[in-house]
C-alpha positions as a printed NumPy array, in Angstrom:
array([[-27.415,  78.162, 136.125],
       [-28.103,  79.506, 132.498],
       [-25.615,  79.444, 129.839],
       [-24.036,  82.289, 128.208],
       [-26.137,  83.966, 125.412],
       [-23.733,  82.845, 122.767],
       [-23.794,  79.271, 123.559],
       [-26.3  ,  76.891, 122.529],
       [-28.925,  76.726, 125.354],
       [-31.385,  74.078, 126.445],
       [-34.844,  74.759, 125.883],
       [-37.886,  72.781, 126.723],
       [-40.381,  72.306, 123.794],
       [-44.424,  72.166, 125.169],
       [-46.893,  71.265, 122.614],
       [-50.564,  69.712, 123.031],
       [-51.22 ,  66.038, 122.101],
       [-53.124,  65.462, 119.272],
       [-56.748,  65.63 , 120.073],
       [-59.125,  63.94 , 117.605],
       [-62.901,  64.765, 117.18 ],
       [-65.628,  64.291, 114.986],
       [-65.364,  67.082, 112.245],
       [-62.579,  68.631, 114.046],
       [-59.15 ,  69.133, 112.735],
       [-56.086,  68.394, 114.516],
       [-54.503,  71.253, 116.144],
       [-50.817,  71.577, 117.636],
       [-49.62 ,  74.998, 119.465],
       [-45.978,  75.194, 120.32 ],
       [-44.657,  76.866, 123.401],
       [-40.911,  77.108, 124.128],
       [-40.019,  77.613, 128.106],
       [-36.392,  77.938, 129.197],
       [-35.452,  74.867, 131.032],
       [-33.184,  76.86 , 133.193],
       [-35.812,  78.303, 135.355],
       [-37.445,  75.005, 136.052],
       [-40.44 ,  76.829, 136.28 ],
       [-42.754,  74.495, 133.671],
       [-45.826,  74.7  , 135.802],
       [-46.269,  78.348, 136.547],
       [-45.328,  79.215, 132.985],
       [-47.215,  76.972, 131.171],
       [-49.934,  78.105, 133.248],
       [-49.612,  81.66 , 132.415],
       [-49.615,  80.605, 128.664],
       [-52.203,  78.597, 128.849],
       [-54.942,  80.744, 130.624],
       [-54.017,  83.986, 128.745],
       [-53.171,  82.734, 125.302],
       [-54.07 ,  79.251, 124.921],
       [-57.676,  79.918, 123.511],
       [-60.414,  78.062, 124.877],
       [-59.615,  74.531, 123.965],
       [-58.366,  72.02 , 126.907],
       [-54.416,  71.425, 126.127],
       [-52.418,  68.285, 127.301],
       [-48.744,  68.903, 127.182],
       [-46.069,  66.29 , 126.738],
       [-42.626,  67.269, 127.154],
       [-39.675,  66.765, 124.645],
       [-36.027,  68.36 , 125.29 ],
       [-34.121,  69.557, 122.666],
       [-30.959,  71.82 , 121.907],
       [-30.847,  74.893, 119.84 ],
       [-28.561,  77.524, 119.107],
       [-29.339,  81.102, 120.27 ],
       [-28.276,  82.794, 117.282],
       [-29.395,  80.76 , 114.1  ],
       [-28.898,  83.683, 111.696],
       [-31.709,  86.032, 113.072],
       [-31.387,  89.433, 114.119],
       [-30.128,  89.367, 117.923],
       [-30.864,  91.848, 120.419],
       [-28.742,  91.982, 123.217],
       [-30.009,  91.378, 126.439],
       [-29.799,  94.47 , 128.974],
       [-30.411,  92.311, 132.17 ],
       [-31.193,  88.547, 132.629],
       [-33.008,  87.654, 136.055],
       [-32.833,  84.396, 137.557],
       [-36.727,  83.849, 137.322],
       [-39.32 ,  84.322, 134.97 ],
       [-40.465,  88.362, 134.345],
       [-44.171,  89.265, 133.779],
       [-43.895,  92.871, 133.888],
       [-41.845,  95.743, 133.246],
       [-42.677,  99.631, 133.929],
       [-41.056, 102.731, 134.073],
       [-41.241, 105.357, 136.31 ],
       [-39.994, 108.965, 134.748],
       [-40.297, 110.837, 137.946],
       [-38.13 , 108.505, 140.071],
       [-35.725, 107.394, 137.405],
       [-36.495, 103.697, 137.76 ],
       [-37.104, 100.87 , 135.3  ],
       [-39.131,  98.236, 137.67 ],
       [-39.243,  94.537, 136.318],
       [-41.091,  91.605, 138.472],
       [-41.741,  88.063, 138.368],
       [-40.751,  84.723, 140.142],
       [-41.445,  81.069, 140.46 ],
       [-44.744,  81.573, 142.261],
       [-45.926,  79.587, 145.37 ],
       [-44.383,  76.049, 144.296],
       [-41.207,  74.982, 146.145],
       [-38.688,  75.042, 142.931],
       [-36.322,  77.119, 144.785],
       [-37.169,  80.176, 142.531],
       [-37.672,  83.495, 144.092],
       [-40.515,  85.851, 143.734],
       [-38.964,  89.776, 143.616],
       [-39.342,  92.991, 142.327],
       [-35.926,  94.213, 140.613],
       [-35.041,  97.924, 140.34 ],
       [-32.796,  98.944, 137.502],
       [-31.237, 101.931, 136.15 ],
       [-31.105, 101.889, 132.434],
       [-28.725, 104.385, 130.53 ],
       [-27.892, 105.201, 127.204],
       [-24.273, 103.965, 126.209],
       [-23.184, 105.746, 122.62 ],
       [-25.858, 106.538, 120.366],
       [-28.296, 103.413, 120.092],
       [-27.206, 100.859, 122.763],
       [-28.182, 100.577, 126.027],
       [-26.74 ,  99.031, 129.246],
       [-28.73 ,  98.251, 132.952],
       [-27.443,  97.819, 136.421],
       [-29.534,  96.22 , 139.315],
       [-30.09 ,  99.039, 142.333],
       [-32.121,  96.935, 144.444],
       [-34.177,  93.725, 144.674],
       [-37.431,  93.27 , 146.739],
       [-38.363,  89.768, 147.856],
       [-42.075,  89.215, 147.335],
       [-41.808,  85.899, 149.194],
       [-44.474,  83.265, 148.154],
       [-46.027,  85.602, 145.681],
       [-44.909,  86.166, 142.114],
       [-46.122,  89.544, 140.867],
       [-48.   ,  89.053, 137.107],
       [-48.819,  92.874, 136.738],
       [-48.143,  96.078, 137.965],
       [-48.666,  99.818, 137.586],
       [-46.137, 102.446, 138.74 ],
       [-46.175, 106.143, 139.099],
       [-44.396, 108.565, 141.135],
       [-42.586, 105.778, 143.238],
       [-45.929, 104.016, 143.865],
       [-45.868, 100.254, 142.965],
       [-49.36 ,  98.431, 142.547],
       [-48.386,  94.912, 142.006],
       [-50.682,  91.806, 141.103],
       [-49.95 ,  88.788, 143.196],
       [-52.455,  86.113, 142.927],
       [-55.789,  87.75 , 143.858],
       [-54.44 ,  90.451, 146.168],
       [-52.837,  94.301, 144.667],
       [-50.013,  95.005, 147.047],
       [-49.474,  98.491, 147.302],
       [-45.639,  99.774, 147.769],
       [-43.859, 103.017, 147.793],
       [-40.106, 103.473, 147.025],
       [-37.986, 105.972, 148.643],
       [-34.141, 106.775, 148.252],
       [-31.87 , 107.579, 150.938],
       [-27.952, 108.632, 151.109],
       [-25.637, 106.851, 153.056],
       [-22.182, 108.015, 154.554],
       [-19.061, 106.264, 154.467],
       [-19.708, 105.089, 158.036],
       [-22.627, 103.545, 157.509],
       [-21.606, 101.606, 154.518],
       [-20.076,  98.724, 156.559],
       [-23.828,  98.309, 157.943],
       [-25.297,  98.533, 154.775],
       [-23.037,  95.78 , 153.608],
       [-24.197,  93.441, 156.279],
       [-27.631,  93.692, 155.293],
       [-27.059,  93.274, 151.835],
       [-29.747,  90.289, 151.65 ],
       [-32.278,  92.93 , 152.282],
       [-30.688,  95.651, 150.043],
       [-30.394,  93.482, 146.854],
       [-26.844,  93.453, 147.03 ],
       [-25.116,  91.109, 144.215],
       [-22.964,  88.191, 145.083],
       [-20.823,  86.237, 142.641],
       [-21.914,  82.71 , 142.313],
       [-19.575,  79.843, 141.592],
       [-19.822,  78.936, 137.823],
       [-19.403,  79.977, 134.438],
       [-18.85 ,  83.773, 135.637],
       [-22.776,  84.443, 136.073],
       [-23.873,  86.103, 139.154],
       [-27.219,  86.023, 140.933],
       [-28.441,  87.918, 144.153],
       [-28.985,  85.732, 147.5  ],
       [-32.133,  88.093, 147.967],
       [-33.797,  86.78 , 144.665],
       [-31.778,  89.483, 142.603],
       [-29.612,  88.84 , 139.497],
       [-26.358,  90.716, 138.307],
       [-26.524,  92.684, 135.07 ],
       [-24.441,  91.206, 131.849],
       [-20.854,  91.747, 131.283],
       [-20.516,  95.569, 130.511],
       [-23.193,  96.587, 133.15 ],
       [-22.17 ,  98.001, 136.481],
       [-24.112,  98.186, 139.887],
       [-24.83 , 101.952, 141.029],
       [-23.14 , 103.847, 143.783],
       [-23.424, 102.059, 146.946],
       [-24.025, 105.413, 148.859],
       [-27.559, 105.437, 147.355],
       [-29.675, 103.349, 149.267],
       [-33.489, 102.404, 147.995],
       [-35.901, 101.154, 150.344],
       [-39.735,  99.467, 149.718],
       [-42.266, 100.05 , 152.118],
       [-46.031,  98.156, 151.741],
       [-48.537, 100.633, 152.035],
       [-51.598,  98.055, 151.829],
       [-52.858,  94.993, 150.194],
       [-56.142,  95.204, 148.913],
       [-58.374,  92.035, 147.797],
       [-58.945,  92.652, 144.106],
       [-60.297,  89.319, 142.853],
       [-62.754,  87.188, 144.601],
       [-63.02 ,  83.98 , 142.461],
       [-63.761,  80.938, 144.732],
       [-61.717,  78.835, 142.821],
       [-58.466,  80.391, 141.743],
       [-58.472,  84.39 , 142.448],
       [-56.111,  86.086, 140.04 ],
       [-55.656,  89.472, 139.475],
       [-55.03 ,  90.197, 135.6  ],
       [-54.571,  93.929, 135.078],
       [-53.851,  96.854, 137.345],
       [-53.956, 100.532, 136.204],
       [-53.212, 104.036, 137.719],
       [-55.93 , 106.864, 136.415],
       [-53.815, 109.466, 134.28 ],
       [-53.885, 111.892, 137.004],
       [-53.02 , 109.145, 139.472],
       [-56.371, 110.032, 141.687],
       [-57.49 , 106.214, 141.031],
       [-56.625, 102.811, 141.432],
       [-58.132, 100.201, 138.953],
       [-58.014,  96.32 , 138.917],
       [-59.43 ,  93.515, 137.226],
       [-59.311,  89.805, 137.506],
       [-60.721,  86.351, 137.083],
       [-64.191,  86.928, 138.95 ],
       [-65.228,  89.678, 136.099],
       [-65.056,  92.582, 138.396],
       [-63.918,  96.06 , 138.08 ],
       [-62.998,  97.63 , 141.447],
       [-61.685, 101.072, 141.658],
       [-59.881, 102.555, 144.728],
       [-59.377, 106.562, 145.149],
       [-55.67 , 106.813, 145.807],
       [-53.994, 107.541, 148.254],
       [-56.807, 107.251, 150.462],
       [-57.451, 103.721, 149.163],
       [-61.123, 104.132, 149.88 ],
       [-62.934, 101.737, 147.684],
       [-64.882, 103.709, 145.06 ],
       [-66.648, 101.18 , 142.881],
       [-66.955,  97.359, 142.84 ],
       [-69.1  ,  96.203, 139.657],
       [-69.582,  93.208, 137.512],
       [-68.4  ,  94.16 , 134.155],
       [-68.139,  90.984, 132.348],
       [-69.366,  87.363, 132.679],
       [-65.778,  85.927, 131.891],
       [-62.218,  87.066, 133.017],
       [-61.064,  90.747, 132.681],
       [-58.093,  90.596, 130.142],
       [-57.35 ,  94.555, 130.182],
       [-58.487,  97.665, 131.224],
       [-57.395, 101.29 , 130.576],
       [-58.796, 105.062, 131.817],
       [-59.085, 108.167, 129.559],
       [-57.533, 111.219, 130.279],
       [-59.729, 113.329, 132.649],
       [-61.107, 109.989, 134.235],
       [-64.236, 110.393, 131.763],
       [-64.194, 106.57 , 130.119],
       [-62.741, 103.385, 131.44 ],
       [-62.404, 100.756, 128.705],
       [-62.739,  96.71 , 129.82 ],
       [-61.69 ,  93.935, 127.498],
       [-63.112,  90.553, 128.631],
       [-61.756,  86.891, 128.075],
       [-64.566,  86.573, 125.436],
       [-65.619,  88.835, 122.462],
       [-66.744,  92.077, 124.289],
       [-65.069,  95.11 , 124.761],
       [-67.029,  97.57 , 126.863],
       [-67.057, 101.618, 127.406],
       [-68.021, 102.818, 131.127],
       [-68.556, 105.915, 132.399],
       [-68.01 , 105.525, 136.27 ],
       [-69.795, 102.259, 136.775],
       [-72.401, 102.62 , 134.331],
       [-72.196, 100.867, 130.87 ],
       [-72.077, 103.371, 127.803],
       [-71.714, 100.934, 124.965],
       [-69.898,  98.101, 123.421],
       [-67.333,  98.418, 120.558],
       [-67.315,  96.161, 117.234],
       [-64.059,  96.561, 115.489],
       [-65.691,  94.392, 112.741],
       [-67.83 ,  96.89 , 111.24 ],
       [-64.281,  97.876, 109.417],
       [-63.772,  94.172, 108.337],
       [-67.803,  92.944, 107.659],
       [-66.207,  90.181, 105.422],
       [-64.987,  88.533, 109.092],
       [-67.492,  86.451, 110.722],
       [-68.752,  87.099, 114.33 ],
       [-66.879,  85.505, 117.278],
       [-63.883,  84.093, 115.174],
       [-61.845,  86.626, 116.731],
       [-61.693,  87.829, 120.518],
       [-60.258,  91.181, 122.067],
       [-56.837,  90.684, 123.78 ],
       [-55.726,  94.32 , 125.41 ],
       [-56.566,  98.191, 124.947],
       [-54.602, 101.255, 125.561],
       [-55.65 , 104.982, 125.074],
       [-52.976, 107.305, 123.354],
       [-52.611, 110.75 , 122.694],
       [-52.499, 112.326, 119.25 ],
       [-49.095, 114.324, 118.696],
       [-49.559, 117.952, 117.822],
       [-53.285, 117.777, 118.567],
       [-53.821, 118.43 , 122.038],
       [-57.661, 117.856, 122.007],
       [-57.511, 114.663, 120.35 ],
       [-57.529, 111.017, 121.805],
       [-57.191, 107.49 , 120.253],
       [-57.988, 104.1  , 121.758],
       [-56.453, 101.32 , 120.231],
       [-57.287,  97.621, 120.734],
       [-55.894,  94.014, 119.504],
       [-57.728,  91.293, 118.355],
       [-56.609,  87.793, 118.411],
       [-58.077,  84.521, 116.897],
       [-60.662,  82.929, 118.885],
       [-59.218,  79.462, 118.204],
       [-56.001,  78.784, 116.196],
       [-55.907,  76.248, 113.385],
       [-53.368,  75.25 , 110.196],
       [-54.202,  78.363, 108.69 ],
       [-52.993,  80.931, 110.764],
       [-55.351,  83.775, 110.525],
       [-53.476,  87.321, 111.445],
       [-54.404,  89.286, 114.379],
       [-55.789,  93.033, 114.043],
       [-55.014,  96.193, 115.719],
       [-58.231,  98.577, 115.638],
       [-57.762, 102.466, 116.116],
       [-60.557, 104.169, 117.41 ],
       [-61.604, 107.693, 118.021],
       [-61.064, 108.262, 121.759],
       [-64.047, 110.27 , 122.311],
       [-66.992, 108.98 , 119.794],
       [-65.53 , 105.512, 119.946],
       [-66.233, 105.109, 116.323],
       [-63.562, 102.897, 114.445],
       [-60.957, 104.722, 112.305],
       [-58.596, 102.155, 110.898],
       [-58.001,  98.436, 111.425],
       [-55.042,  96.633, 109.914],
       [-53.406,  92.99 , 110.372],
       [-50.474,  92.658, 112.261],
       [-49.284,  89.425, 111.619],
       [-50.011,  85.489, 112.067],
       [-48.024,  85.367, 114.99 ],
       [-50.733,  85.391, 118.235],
       [-50.406,  89.059, 120.14 ],
       [-49.557,  88.688, 123.715],
       [-49.047,  92.487, 124.953],
       [-49.466,  95.67 , 123.727],
       [-47.842,  99.109, 124.587],
       [-48.249, 102.852, 123.612],
       [-45.633, 105.653, 123.651],
       [-46.235, 108.585, 126.088],
       [-46.479, 110.756, 123.212],
       [-48.945, 108.733, 121.279],
       [-46.447, 108.18 , 118.208],
       [-45.454, 104.486, 118.476],
       [-47.384, 101.135, 119.202],
       [-45.342,  98.068, 120.706],
       [-46.289,  94.502, 120.246],
       [-45.225,  91.367, 121.585],
       [-46.239,  87.784, 120.663],
       [-46.426,  84.275, 121.902],
       [-43.576,  83.326, 120.22 ],
       [-41.105,  85.84 , 121.393],
       [-41.234,  88.466, 118.705],
       [-41.259,  92.091, 119.034],
       [-42.47 ,  94.872, 116.411],
       [-43.057,  98.545, 116.782],
       [-45.911, 100.275, 114.736],
       [-46.61 , 103.75 , 113.752],
       [-49.89 , 104.636, 115.254],
       [-50.973, 106.879, 112.464],
       [-50.861, 104.506, 109.629],
       [-50.31 , 101.231, 111.817],
       [-47.484, 100.377, 109.419],
       [-45.039,  98.359, 111.029],
       [-41.864, 100.22 , 111.211],
       [-39.587,  97.51 , 113.537],
       [-39.698,  93.777, 114.187],
       [-37.451,  91.219, 115.426],
       [-38.568,  87.638, 114.857],
       [-38.362,  85.999, 118.023],
       [-36.161,  88.091, 120.053],
       [-37.294,  86.342, 123.341],
       [-37.345,  82.375, 123.72 ],
       [-41.322,  82.375, 124.591],
       [-44.049,  84.634, 125.394],
       [-43.256,  88.303, 125.5  ],
       [-45.275,  89.042, 128.807],
       [-44.828,  92.99 , 128.671],
       [-43.543,  96.115, 126.963],
       [-42.574,  99.518, 128.253],
       [-41.366, 102.537, 126.014],
       [-38.462, 104.623, 127.682],
       [-39.273, 108.215, 127.835],
       [-37.217, 110.871, 126.371],
       [-35.384, 111.474, 129.537],
       [-35.137, 109.463, 132.681],
       [-34.145, 111.546, 135.768],
       [-32.785, 114.365, 133.877],
       [-30.692, 112.217, 131.645],
       [-31.268, 111.788, 128.217],
       [-32.039, 107.862, 127.03 ],
       [-33.47 , 108.872, 123.311],
       [-29.976, 109.688, 121.866],
       [-29.863, 109.386, 118.177],
       [-33.162, 107.001, 118.271],
       [-36.507, 107.874, 117.22 ],
       [-38.135, 105.761, 120.215],
       [-36.7  , 102.825, 122.396],
       [-38.753, 100.175, 124.085],
       [-38.148,  97.395, 126.804],
       [-39.19 ,  93.728, 126.547],
       [-39.671,  90.846, 129.132],
       [-40.753,  87.618, 128.818],
       [-40.829,  84.026, 130.407],
       [-37.361,  83.227, 129.215],
       [-35.97 ,  85.752, 131.918],
       [-34.592,  88.303, 129.692],
       [-34.829,  92.208, 129.692],
       [-34.15 ,  93.74 , 126.256],
       [-34.256,  97.277, 124.872],
       [-35.559,  97.895, 121.273],
       [-34.31 , 100.941, 119.647],
       [-35.484, 102.208, 116.311],
       [-32.728, 104.716, 114.995],
       [-33.501, 107.85 , 113.355],
       [-33.548, 107.591, 109.681],
       [-30.525, 109.025, 107.674],
       [-30.849, 111.769, 105.547],
       [-28.79 , 113.412, 102.821],
       [-28.595, 117.481, 102.806],
       [-31.006, 118.842, 100.299],
       [-27.951, 120.475,  98.633],
       [-26.079, 117.262,  98.042],
       [-29.084, 115.921,  96.489],
       [-29.209, 118.692,  94.024],
       [-25.573, 118.123,  93.331],
       [-25.846, 114.398,  93.058],
       [-28.792, 114.807,  90.359],
       [-26.923, 117.683,  88.605],
       [-24.003, 115.593,  88.004],
       [-26.373, 112.74 ,  86.932],
       [-27.705, 114.735,  84.235],
       [-24.29 , 116.174,  83.117],
       [-22.867, 112.634,  82.776],
       [-26.014, 111.217,  80.805],
       [-25.297, 114.056,  78.26 ],
       [-21.745, 113.102,  78.251],
       [-22.73 , 109.702,  77.639],
       [-25.132, 110.266,  74.831],
       [-22.476, 112.712,  73.137],
       [-19.659, 110.167,  72.953],
       [-22.109, 107.184,  71.814],
       [-23.789, 109.758,  69.378],
       [-21.585, 112.61 ,  68.113],
       [-24.308, 114.399,  66.168],
       [-26.904, 114.014,  68.794],
       [-26.619, 117.39 ,  70.303]])
């Protein structure tokens, strides 16, 4: 059972044993993993495979106790799950926030599930979340997701599980039967202990101040299909899944380097081609399904038209002083341009290929989304980036790091607007911007934007950027006039003959 957020929490410090080689420096890379999950194996595998670089790491463990606040800016958790969270997505049409994760196939007693949350605005800037439903995914943890119009495509090992959500209303007479089936419906039960709650079906209750939704509304999840999305003979793993903007295609990429494209909703396979020699880290489809961009584990980022290679991107054209093969691509996203209907941008994140004591910065590059020429490259700190998100309007860009920090940037200038250092205790695994409204409810409030973040520490947080406060123009003019009068009176007092 996890401790309350205000009390000291026990964490696990994972760091590589020093490896000495000729003409090589000793390297240490710390990672934190929450002990309460008891999921060291899956968490370390996730961190090492995605963010650990090309070196072989050998971990030894040491337990220490730290205090949660430590004088840093604190973001309250809107939800805490009983297992590590690896993905979070928003479905505006259905009014749902979906987050997922779990303990994997290891027999640790940690469930694997999809959690359906109802996020609401409380006041002007604060948010709360309540659990609607928990869907058990048996022995497979969901590592990545795509959500659109009530359909969920979940990456579980080497398969893509396509599911559909449905709402139904219950009358008063059926509530007793619904309560008897609480494990299937994700009902929340109270555990014995320090007031914490957990669902017997792998779901956790919200933090204090959150609430459950009306029991007369029932959410059900049905499986449409399971697609083989990765055929790596050693360790098949789907690493990314996306719906095309018009939801006519479902795209996946994994450790075997193949991109697989299915027509939706028929789920008839359209393309299956070898895009890269190494693992595919990320991919995205442009509006109109004209261009597909793929990011490999190595140094390549490619543009495709259908299943035909078009060109490879070279972000170092904007930074010629950076040697080749010192950075690798991590993520890519297309984004709109506000107030420019026909314009399109592509954003990529580059991280150091190998870490050393100097801690070189990571970079964001903005590209023209049609000509694919680099427009601007900016550093984004020395913390290694772990995930990328772009708002629906294309105005904001979100970044998470392996050390748990969260940042929001302005896409126009790539300047940082918001930053919380180590908001999470370990790797930020996914980000999702909240829309202005969700199922008819206002979610923006007095904020410029708000973004969800999840991490291996089982926490789900909302990061809100309040609107800037401006003085009325008339008040500014009055204050300026009073200042001028004050200066004149002061000069007359000090120098009687000055005027």
